[in-house]
C-alpha positions in Angstrom: 16.8 47.6 95.9 20.4 47.2 94.9 21.6 47.3 91.3 22.6 43.7 91.6 19.0 42.7 92.5 17.6 44.8 89.6 19.8 42.9 87.1 18.6 39.6 88.5 15.0 40.6 88.1 15.5 41.6 84.5 17.1 38.2 83.7 14.3 36.3 85.4 11.7 38.3 83.3 13.6 37.5 80.1 13.7 33.8 80.9 9.9 33.8 81.7 9.1 35.5 78.3 11.2 33.0 76.4 9.4 30.2 78.1 6.0 31.6 77.2 7.0 31.8 73.5 8.1 28.2 73.6 4.8 27.2 75.1 2.8 29.0 72.3 4.8 27.4 69.6 4.6 23.9 71.1 1.6 21.7 70.3 1.3 20.8 74.0 -1.9 22.3 75.6 -1.7 25.0 78.2 -3.5 22.9 80.7 -0.7 20.3 80.5 1.7 23.0 81.8 -0.6 23.8 84.8 -1.9 27.1 83.4 -5.5 28.2 83.6 -7.8 27.2 80.8 -8.4 30.8 79.7 -4.7 31.3 79.1 -4.5 28.6 76.3 -2.8 29.8 73.1 -5.2 30.5 70.2 -5.0 28.1 67.3 -2.3 28.9 64.7 -3.6 30.2 61.4 -2.6 27.9 58.5 -0.4 29.6 55.9 -2.0 30.2 52.5 -0.7 28.0 49.8 2.1 29.4 47.6 2.3 32.4 49.9 5.6 34.3 50.3 7.3 35.2 53.6 6.7 38.6 55.1 10.0 40.0 53.7 9.1 38.7 50.1 12.2 36.6 50.1 12.1 33.4 48.1 13.3 30.1 49.7 16.9 29.2 49.2 16.0 26.1 47.1 12.6 26.6 45.5 10.9 23.4 44.4 9.6 23.3 40.7 5.9 23.5 40.0 5.8 19.9 39.0 7.2 18.9 42.4 4.8 21.2 44.3 1.8 19.7 42.6 3.2 16.1 42.4 0.1 13.9 42.0 -0.6 10.7 40.2 -1.5 11.3 36.5 -5.2 10.8 35.7 -6.0 8.1 33.2 -7.8 9.4 30.1 -11.5 8.3 29.8 -10.7 6.3 26.6 -8.0 4.4 28.4 -10.3 3.8 31.4 -12.9 2.3 29.0 -10.3 0.1 27.3 -9.1 -1.1 30.7 -12.7 -2.0 31.7 -13.2 -4.0 28.5 -9.9 -5.9 28.9 -11.5 -8.1 31.5 -14.1 -10.8 31.0 -15.9 -8.8 28.3 -12.8 -8.9 25.9 -13.4 -12.5 25.1 -16.9 -11.9 23.7 -17.2 -10.2 20.4 -20.4 -8.4 19.2 -22.7 -10.8 17.3 -25.7 -8.6 16.8 -25.9 -9.8 13.2 -25.3 -13.4 14.1 -21.6 -13.4 13.5 -19.5 -16.4 14.4 -15.9 -17.5 14.0 -14.9 -20.3 11.6 -11.5 -21.7 10.8 -10.3 -23.4 7.6 -7.3 -25.7 7.2 -5.0 -24.3 4.4 -2.3 -27.0 4.6 -3.8 -29.1 1.8 -3.0 -26.1 -0.5 0.1 -24.4 1.1 1.8 -27.8 1.7 2.5 -28.0 -2.1 4.0 -24.5 -2.2 7.0 -24.9 0.1 9.2 -22.7 -2.1 6.7 -19.8 -2.1 6.8 -17.0 0.4 3.5 -16.5 2.1 1.3 -18.6 -0.3 -1.7 -17.9 2.0 -1.7 -14.3 0.7 -3.3 -15.5 -2.5 -6.3 -16.8 -0.5 -6.7 -13.4 1.2 -6.5 -11.6 -2.1 -9.1 -13.7 -3.8 -11.5 -13.4 -0.8 -11.2 -9.6 -0.9 -11.8 -9.7 -4.7 -14.9 -11.7 -4.2 -16.4 -9.9 -1.1 -14.9 -6.4 -1.5 -13.0 -4.6 1.2 -15.9 -2.6 2.7 -17.5 -5.8 4.1 -14.6 -6.1 6.6 -14.3 -2.4 7.7 -18.0 -1.6 8.1 -20.9 -2.9 10.2 -21.4 -5.7 11.1 -18.1 -6.4 12.8 -15.9 -9.0 11.1 -12.3 -9.9 10.7 -10.1 -12.0 8.4 -6.7 -13.5 9.3 -4.6 -16.2 7.7 -1.4 -18.0 8.4 0.4 -20.7 6.4 -1.7 -23.4 8.1 -5.1 -21.8 9.0 -7.6 -19.2 7.9 -9.7 -17.6 10.6 -12.9 -15.6 9.7 -15.4 -13.9 12.0 -18.5 -12.8 10.1 -22.1 -13.6 9.3 -23.3 -17.0 7.8 -23.8 -15.3 4.4 -20.2 -14.2 4.3 -19.0 -17.6 5.5 -20.7 -19.1 2.4 -18.8 -16.8 0.1 -15.5 -17.4 1.8 -16.1 -21.2 1.7 -16.6 -21.1 -2.0 -13.2 -19.4 -2.5 -11.3 -21.5 0.0 -12.6 -24.7 -1.6 -11.1 -23.7 -4.9 -7.7 -23.6 -3.3 -8.0 -26.5 -0.9 -10.0 -29.0 -3.0 -8.9 -27.6 -6.4 -5.8 -28.1 -8.5 -2.5 -28.4 -6.7 -0.2 -29.1 -9.7 1.4 -26.3 -11.8 -0.9 -25.1 -14.5 -0.1 -23.8 -18.0 -1.3 -20.6 -19.5 -0.5 -19.7 -23.1 0.0 -16.0 -23.5 0.5 -14.1 -26.8 0.8 -10.3 -27.1 0.6 -8.8 -30.5 0.3 -5.3 -32.0 -1.6 -4.5 -35.2 -1.0 -1.1 -36.9 -4.6 -0.7 -38.1 -7.7 -1.9 -36.2 -9.6 -2.9 -39.4 -8.7 -6.6 -38.7 -12.0 -6.8 -37.0 -13.9 -6.7 -40.3 -12.8 -10.3 -41.1 -12.8 -11.7 -37.6 -16.0 -10.2 -36.2 -18.2 -13.2 -36.9 -15.7 -15.6 -35.3 -15.7 -13.8 -31.9 -18.2 -13.5 -29.0 -18.2 -10.1 -27.4 -17.8 -9.8 -23.6 -18.6 -6.7 -21.5 -15.6 -4.8 -20.0 -15.7 -2.0 -17.5 -12.3 -0.4 -18.4 -12.9 2.4 -21.0 -11.4 1.6 -24.4 -10.9 -2.1 -23.7 -12.7 -4.8 -25.7 -12.9 -8.5 -25.0 -14.1 -11.5 -26.9 -14.4 -15.3 -26.3 -13.4 -17.7 -29.0 -13.3 -21.4 -29.4 -9.9 -22.8 -29.8 -10.6 -23.5 -33.5 -11.8 -19.9 -34.1 -8.8 -18.5 -32.2 -6.5 -20.3 -34.6 -8.4 -18.8 -37.5 -8.1 -15.2 -36.1 -4.4 -15.8 -35.4 -3.9 -16.8 -39.0 -5.7 -13.7 -40.3 -3.5 -11.5 -38.2 -0.3 -13.2 -39.3 -1.1 -12.5 -42.9 -1.0 -8.8 -42.3 2.1 -6.8 -42.8 1.4 -4.4 -39.9 1.2 -7.2 -37.3 4.0 -7.7 -34.8 4.2 -10.4 -32.2 5.6 -8.8 -29.0 5.5 -11.8 -26.7 4.7 -15.5 -26.9 5.2 -17.8 -24.0 3.8 -20.6 -21.9 3.3 -19.3 -18.4 3.6 -21.9 -15.6 1.7 -20.9 -12.5 0.1 -22.4 -9.5 -3.7 -22.1 -8.9 -4.5 -18.7 -7.5 -0.9 -17.3 -7.4 0.2 -14.2 -9.3 2.8 -14.3 -12.1 4.6 -11.1 -13.1 6.5 -10.4 -16.4 7.8 -7.3 -18.0 9.8 -6.0 -20.9 11.1 -2.5 -20.4 14.0 -0.4 -21.6 15.5 2.8 -20.4 15.5 6.0 -22.4 17.9 8.8 -21.3 17.2 12.5 -21.6 18.6 15.8 -20.3 16.4 16.9 -17.5 18.5 19.7 -16.0 21.7 21.8 -16.4 24.0 22.6 -13.5 27.2 24.6 -13.1 30.3 22.5 -14.1 33.0 21.9 -11.5 35.7 22.2 -14.2 36.5 25.0 -16.6 34.8 24.8 -20.0 32.0 24.3 -20.7 30.7 26.3 -17.7 27.5 24.1 -17.4 27.1 20.4 -17.6 23.9 18.4 -18.3 22.1 16.3 -15.7 20.5 13.3 -17.3 17.5 11.2 -16.3 16.0 7.9 -17.4 12.5 6.8 -18.2 11.5 3.2 -18.3 9.3 2.5 -21.3 7.7 -0.9 -22.2 5.1 -3.0 -20.5 4.5 -4.8 -17.2 2.0 -7.5 -16.8 0.5 -9.4 -13.8 -1.8 -12.4 -14.2 -3.5 -14.2 -11.4 -5.7 -17.2 -12.5 -8.0 -19.2 -10.3 -9.7 -22.4 -11.4 -13.0 -23.8 -10.2 -12.8 -27.1 -8.4 -14.0 -29.0 -11.5 -11.7 -27.0 -13.8 -14.5 -26.0 -16.1 -14.2 -22.3 -15.6 -11.3 -19.9 -15.0 -11.2 -16.5 -13.1 -8.3 -14.3 -14.0 -7.2 -10.9 -12.8 -5.1 -9.1 -15.4 -3.1 -6.0 -14.6 -1.2 -4.3 -17.4 0.9 -1.1 -17.6 2.3 0.3 -20.8 4.5 3.4 -20.9 6.1 4.9 -23.9 8.1 8.1 -24.6 6.3 9.6 -27.5 8.8 12.3 -28.1 11.3 14.5 -26.3 10.5 18.2 -26.7 13.7 20.5 -26.5 13.6 23.7 -24.5 16.4 26.3 -25.1 18.1 27.9 -22.1 20.2 31.1 -21.9 22.5 30.9 -18.9 24.8 33.8 -17.7 28.6 33.8 -18.0 31.1 35.7 -15.8 31.9 38.1 -18.7 28.2 39.1 -19.0 27.4 37.1 -22.1 25.0 34.1 -22.3 25.7 30.5 -22.7 23.0 28.7 -24.7 22.1 25.1 -24.1 18.9 23.0 -23.9 17.0 20.5 -21.8 14.4 17.8 -22.8 10.8 17.6 -21.6 9.5 14.1 -22.2 6.0 13.5 -23.7 5.0 10.2 -22.2 2.0 8.1 -23.3 0.7 5.6 -20.6 -2.1 3.1 -20.5 -3.4 1.0 -17.6 -5.7 -2.1 -17.4 -6.9 -3.7 -14.2 -9.8 -6.2 -14.9 -11.2 -9.5 -13.7 -12.5 -11.9 -16.3 -14.3 -15.3 -16.0 -14.6 -17.6 -19.0 -14.9 -21.4 -19.7 -11.5 -23.1 -19.5 -12.0 -24.7 -23.0 -12.2 -21.3 -24.7 -9.7 -18.5 -25.5 -10.0 -14.9 -24.1 -8.9 -12.2 -26.6 -8.4 -8.6 -25.2 -8.0 -5.5 -27.3 -6.7 -2.4 -25.6 -7.5 -0.2 -28.5 -5.1 2.0 -30.5 -2.7 2.9 -27.7 1.0 3.4 -27.1 2.8 0.4 -28.6 5.0 -1.6 -26.3 7.3 -2.2 -29.2 7.6 0.5 -31.9 9.8 -0.2 -34.9 11.9 2.7 -36.3 11.7 3.4 -40.0 15.0 2.7 -41.8 14.4 5.6 -44.1 12.5 8.5 -42.4 11.4 10.0 -45.7 9.5 6.8 -46.6 6.6 7.6 -44.2 3.6 5.4 -45.1 1.4 6.8 -42.2 -0.6 8.9 -44.6 -1.4 5.9 -46.7 -2.0 3.2 -44.0 -3.7 5.4 -41.5 -1.4 4.4 -38.7 0.6 6.6 -36.4 4.2 5.9 -35.3 4.2 4.5 -31.8 0.5 3.7 -31.9 -1.0 0.2 -32.5 -3.9 -2.0 -31.6 -2.5 -4.1 -28.7 -4.0 -7.6 -28.6 -3.6 -10.3 -25.9 -4.6 -14.0 -26.3 -4.9 -16.0 -23.1 -5.5 -19.7 -23.3 -5.7 -22.3 -20.5 -3.9 -25.5 -21.5 -4.3 -27.6 -18.4 -1.6 -29.1 -16.2 1.9 -28.3 -17.0 2.9 -32.0 -16.7 0.4 -32.9 -19.5 2.1 -30.6 -22.0 5.4 -31.5 -23.6 7.0 -28.1 -23.1 10.1 -27.0 -21.5 10.3 -24.5 -18.7 9.6 -21.1 -20.3 11.9 -18.1 -19.9 9.9 -15.5 -18.1 11.1 -11.9 -18.3 12.1 -10.4 -15.0 10.4 -7.2 -13.8 12.7 -4.2 -13.7 13.1 -2.4 -10.3 11.0 0.7 -10.2 9.2 2.9 -7.7 7.0 0.8 -5.4 3.4 2.0 -5.1 2.2 3.0 -1.6 -0.6 0.8 -1.7 -1.1 -3.0 -2.3 -3.1 -2.6 -5.6 -5.9 -4.9 -4.5 -8.8 -5.5 -6.9 
């Protein structure tokens, strides 16, 4: 065999081997190429997931794990249950205790209060005062919702009766402005009770230290005359409060008192430190919310009072370092504040007068002695800044039936707003 023939045979064998490799890699069967059945290529073994190539080389553009495992996110079981209930079952509420939904028309009441912002809030507040808040957040299921035109309630028949009694006092009750006479007085010594005791009818009060009495209008005038004859009596406030039925009126009388609360380095030369001042509001804040019965024979009233007084400012000496190693002496003030709170609901006949005594507490108005040496506390038994605070509340009927001018109501000073709504 010539060398030329040998080279042709080697080329033919190489071409045949390349063809067999292509046949093994092709998905076409061996029988389709005319080969015997026993020469079919064995099935290819699937590569293990996340396996590396034989040479341990990573792909040129590796895909992130999130892309390799890209699947639709599974819905949490709680969301699946919520989705199941969003169908036909969402329109049916549980009524295992016989709950049902009822609507009330509030327009006969809110139509008179066009200048009030959200007058329906008074209806909600008084319903919660009557029923309590637990009835709406525990079993059985119930809800309460109000707009300017309509009140919607879902609850038991017993709860509907209670709600109906409150709503009727708004819708079928008084629509005209009502007049409340309010007098706040302080008495230095509580012994005024010895002469007025038989003229007053005692009323139970839950707040500690607070006493309440009911008086006829004639006896109230007698007690007022007894108090005015005393030298330690001071009238803090006297006004006719015009309010709508169920709405809340706010009034306050406060004043700021400055004190040195901190000392910080001065930006200029001397002195090297400068005081940082603070302010405390002292005085009283009062909120009154009256609600008449339909026949105007009785009056429910929620009273919220706050009294704050700076009893004294206690000085604290400070020794602060100077650059030359000496000390710079200054002082700051630590306020001693006396506070008192009242949040009560009272009910009394509208033809009587309610008298409240807060006990000997921080006085909203404390007169300063002109001559400090003339201290009569040891003789009278009173303490500077302490007094028996009294409040007379009298319902006087419609404002149009009383020949009075529009009273000047003190404005509430801007302070820190409480995080809660202060329901009661």
